[in-house]
C-alpha positions as CSV (number, residue, x, y, z in Angstrom):
1,M,15.5,17.8,12.0
2,P,18.6,18.9,13.7
3,T,19.9,22.6,13.3
4,P,23.2,22.7,10.8
5,L,26.4,23.1,12.0
6,L,28.0,26.4,10.9
7,L,31.8,26.4,9.6
8,E,34.0,29.3,10.0
9,Q,34.4,30.3,6.7
10,D,36.5,33.1,4.8
11,L,34.4,35.7,2.8
12,E,35.2,37.6,-0.2
13,T,36.5,41.2,0.6
14,D,35.5,44.1,-2.1
15,V,37.6,47.4,-0.6
16,Q,36.2,50.9,-2.1
17,N,38.3,53.4,-1.7
18,I,37.4,56.7,-2.7
19,P,39.7,58.4,-5.3
20,N,42.3,61.6,-3.9
21,Y,41.0,60.7,-0.4
22,A,43.3,60.6,2.4
23,V,42.2,57.8,4.4
24,R,42.3,54.6,2.7
25,V,41.4,50.9,3.7
26,E,44.9,48.9,2.9
27,T,43.9,45.4,3.8
28,C,41.0,44.0,4.5
29,F,39.9,40.1,5.7
30,A,36.8,39.1,6.5
31,R,35.7,35.7,8.0
32,R,32.5,34.2,9.3
33,L,32.5,32.6,12.5
34,E,30.7,29.8,13.9
35,S,28.1,31.9,15.5
36,G,26.9,33.6,12.7
37,D,29.1,36.6,13.4
38,V,31.5,37.8,10.7
39,R,34.6,39.4,12.1
40,I,36.8,41.8,9.9
41,T,40.5,42.8,10.4
42,G,42.6,45.2,8.6
43,T,44.5,48.4,8.2
44,V,43.6,51.9,7.9
45,I,46.0,54.4,6.7
46,N,45.8,58.2,6.3
47,T,47.8,58.9,3.2
48,G,47.8,62.7,4.1
49,L,49.8,64.9,5.6
50,T,47.6,66.5,8.0
51,R,45.7,64.8,11.3
52,L,42.0,63.6,10.8
53,Q,39.1,63.5,13.2
54,T,38.0,59.5,13.9
55,P,38.1,57.9,10.6
56,Y,34.4,55.8,10.1
57,L,34.0,52.4,8.4
58,Y,30.9,51.5,6.4
59,F,30.6,47.7,6.1
60,T,27.8,46.1,4.2
61,V,27.7,42.4,4.0
62,H,25.7,40.8,1.0
63,D,24.7,37.1,-0.4
64,R,26.9,35.3,-3.2
65,F,23.9,36.9,-5.5
66,G,24.9,40.6,-4.3
67,T,21.5,40.9,-2.4
68,L,22.4,43.3,1.1
69,L,22.1,41.1,4.0
70,R,23.6,43.8,6.7
71,E,24.7,47.0,6.6
72,E,27.2,48.1,9.9
73,V,28.8,51.8,10.5
74,T,32.0,52.1,13.2
75,A,34.2,54.0,14.3
76,A,37.9,53.2,13.3
77,G,39.0,53.0,17.4
78,V,41.0,55.8,17.4
79,K,40.3,59.6,17.8
80,F,42.5,60.8,15.7
81,I,44.8,59.5,12.7
82,Q,48.0,61.3,12.2
83,G,49.4,61.9,8.4
84,G,51.1,58.8,7.5
85,E,49.7,56.6,10.6
86,E,48.6,53.1,9.7
87,I,45.8,51.5,12.4
88,A,44.8,48.1,12.7
89,I,41.4,47.5,12.6
90,E,38.7,44.8,13.9
91,V,35.0,44.8,13.9
92,L,32.8,42.4,14.7
93,I,29.2,42.4,12.9
94,P,26.9,40.1,14.9
95,D,24.0,37.7,13.5
96,C,24.7,37.9,9.6
97,S,23.1,35.4,7.4
98,T,24.7,31.8,7.0
99,S,24.5,33.0,3.2
100,A,27.1,35.6,3.6
101,A,29.7,35.6,0.8
102,L,31.0,39.3,0.4
103,V,31.9,42.1,2.5
104,R,32.1,45.6,0.8
105,V,34.2,48.3,3.2
106,L,34.4,52.1,2.8
107,A,36.4,54.3,5.3
108,S,35.3,57.7,5.6
109,T,35.8,61.0,8.2
């Protein structure tokens, strides 16, 4: 039986910002690629007034039933984020299941 062709597909995203926390995920888009990897792009902002250490992003990938398929923790790509500064993020989560349907994201320092 031939291997089915994987098509690129946009995934649902669920941003879970912590109330009263300075680092926030402003936008987040997730797309499953033909390779089975998931590419996540978006922006993170420091809503506070002071410079913060490297923000970290915690991602979980789920199927349409909510089953956890993959977890990933990554740095946002900068050493510091100034108060009021907004930075772009791009993360590739390799080898996700073809049943990936939802990506949840949380920012922390």
